[in-house]
C-alpha positions as CSV (number, residue, x, y, z in Angstrom):
1,M,-28.3,-38.0,-144.7
2,I,-27.9,-41.6,-143.4
3,S,-29.9,-42.8,-140.5
4,L,-29.2,-46.0,-138.5
5,R,-31.3,-47.7,-135.9
6,I,-29.6,-50.3,-133.8
7,T,-32.0,-52.5,-131.8
8,G,-31.2,-54.7,-128.8
9,L,-28.7,-52.4,-127.2
10,E,-30.7,-52.1,-124.0
11,G,-30.4,-55.8,-123.4
12,L,-26.7,-55.8,-124.3
13,N,-26.1,-52.9,-122.0
14,R,-27.8,-54.7,-119.1
15,R,-25.6,-57.7,-119.7
16,F,-22.4,-55.7,-119.8
17,K,-23.4,-54.1,-116.5
18,K,-23.5,-57.6,-115.1
19,S,-20.1,-58.5,-116.6
20,P,-18.1,-58.1,-113.4
21,I,-20.4,-60.5,-111.6
22,L,-20.3,-63.0,-114.4
23,L,-16.6,-62.7,-114.8
24,N,-16.0,-63.3,-111.0
25,R,-18.4,-66.3,-111.2
26,E,-16.5,-67.9,-114.1
27,V,-13.1,-67.2,-112.7
28,K,-14.0,-68.6,-109.3
29,K,-15.5,-71.7,-110.8
30,S,-12.4,-72.2,-112.9
31,L,-10.0,-71.7,-110.0
32,G,-11.8,-74.4,-108.0
33,K,-11.2,-76.8,-110.8
34,I,-7.6,-75.7,-111.3
35,V,-6.7,-76.0,-107.6
36,S,-8.2,-79.5,-107.6
37,M,-6.1,-80.5,-110.6
38,I,-2.9,-79.2,-109.0
39,E,-3.8,-81.0,-105.8
40,G,-4.2,-84.3,-107.7
41,E,-1.0,-83.8,-109.8
42,S,1.0,-82.9,-106.7
43,K,-0.3,-85.9,-104.8
44,R,0.7,-88.3,-107.6
45,R,4.3,-87.0,-107.3
46,T,4.5,-86.8,-103.5
47,P,7.2,-89.0,-101.9
48,V,5.6,-91.6,-99.6
49,D,6.8,-93.2,-96.4
50,S,3.6,-93.5,-94.3
51,G,1.2,-91.7,-96.7
52,L,0.5,-88.9,-94.2
53,L,2.2,-86.2,-96.4
54,R,0.4,-87.2,-99.5
55,S,-3.1,-87.4,-97.9
56,S,-2.5,-84.1,-96.1
57,I,-2.3,-82.1,-99.3
58,G,-5.6,-80.3,-99.6
59,G,-6.9,-82.5,-96.7
60,S,-7.5,-82.2,-93.0
61,R,-3.8,-81.5,-92.3
62,G,-3.6,-79.1,-95.2
63,W,-5.7,-76.6,-97.1
64,K,-7.4,-76.0,-100.4
65,W,-9.3,-72.8,-101.0
66,V,-10.4,-70.2,-103.5
67,K,-11.0,-66.6,-102.4
68,G,-11.7,-64.1,-105.1
69,W,-9.2,-64.5,-107.8
70,T,-6.7,-66.4,-105.6
71,A,-6.5,-70.1,-105.0
72,S,-4.1,-72.2,-102.9
73,V,-3.5,-75.8,-102.0
74,G,-0.9,-77.2,-99.6
75,T,-0.1,-79.0,-96.4
76,N,0.7,-78.1,-92.8
77,V,2.8,-81.3,-92.2
78,K,6.0,-80.1,-90.5
79,Y,8.4,-82.0,-92.7
80,A,6.7,-81.2,-96.0
81,M,9.2,-78.6,-97.1
82,A,12.2,-80.9,-96.3
83,V,10.7,-83.7,-98.4
84,H,9.8,-81.2,-101.1
85,E,13.4,-80.2,-101.3
86,G,14.6,-83.8,-101.4
87,H,15.6,-84.4,-97.8
88,G,14.3,-87.3,-95.7
89,R,13.9,-91.0,-96.1
90,H,11.0,-91.0,-98.6
91,N,12.0,-93.3,-101.4
92,I,8.9,-93.3,-103.6
93,G,8.0,-90.1,-105.3
94,E,9.6,-86.9,-106.6
95,R,11.2,-84.0,-105.0
96,K,9.6,-80.6,-105.8
97,Y,6.3,-82.5,-106.0
98,M,4.1,-79.3,-105.5
99,E,6.0,-77.4,-108.2
100,K,5.9,-80.3,-110.6
101,G,2.2,-80.8,-109.9
102,A,1.5,-77.2,-110.8
103,E,3.7,-77.4,-113.9
104,A,2.0,-80.6,-115.1
105,S,-1.4,-78.7,-114.7
106,K,-0.3,-75.8,-117.0
107,S,-2.2,-77.0,-120.1
108,F,-5.3,-77.7,-118.0
109,I,-5.1,-74.2,-116.5
110,Q,-4.9,-72.6,-119.9
111,K,-7.8,-74.6,-121.2
112,Q,-9.9,-73.9,-118.1
113,M,-9.3,-70.1,-118.2
114,K,-10.1,-70.1,-121.9
115,R,-13.3,-71.9,-121.2
116,A,-14.2,-69.4,-118.5
117,M,-13.6,-66.5,-121.0
118,D,-15.6,-68.3,-123.7
119,N,-18.5,-68.8,-121.2
120,L,-18.4,-65.1,-120.3
121,A,-18.4,-64.0,-123.9
122,R,-21.3,-66.4,-124.6
123,E,-23.3,-65.1,-121.6
124,L,-22.7,-61.5,-122.6
125,T,-23.8,-61.9,-126.3
126,R,-26.8,-64.1,-125.9
């Protein structure tokens, strides 16, 4: 007959019970960083005439938020969609600036989410 005794399972079990809380904390923290990165990348590409559209992204005439596992950044400026689609008199900048900002952030997003999962794993196994 073989007998095994595994020690430390009580602590591990306690940490695993906390895992939803820890996971939510790590994801929310990562989403905050991700939405800020997308904001910056989009602003760098935003066509400029007066600068209002660019400054509105994530600002007082726009929004930037994280709720649960959802994040968003944008603008409420009325002509934003027209400029995004390439219409208007804006000469400096790129059309599809929000899409391109998100696309340019893809590598950062992947690294940030991997970091969040690594942090969770480290927290659960310490």
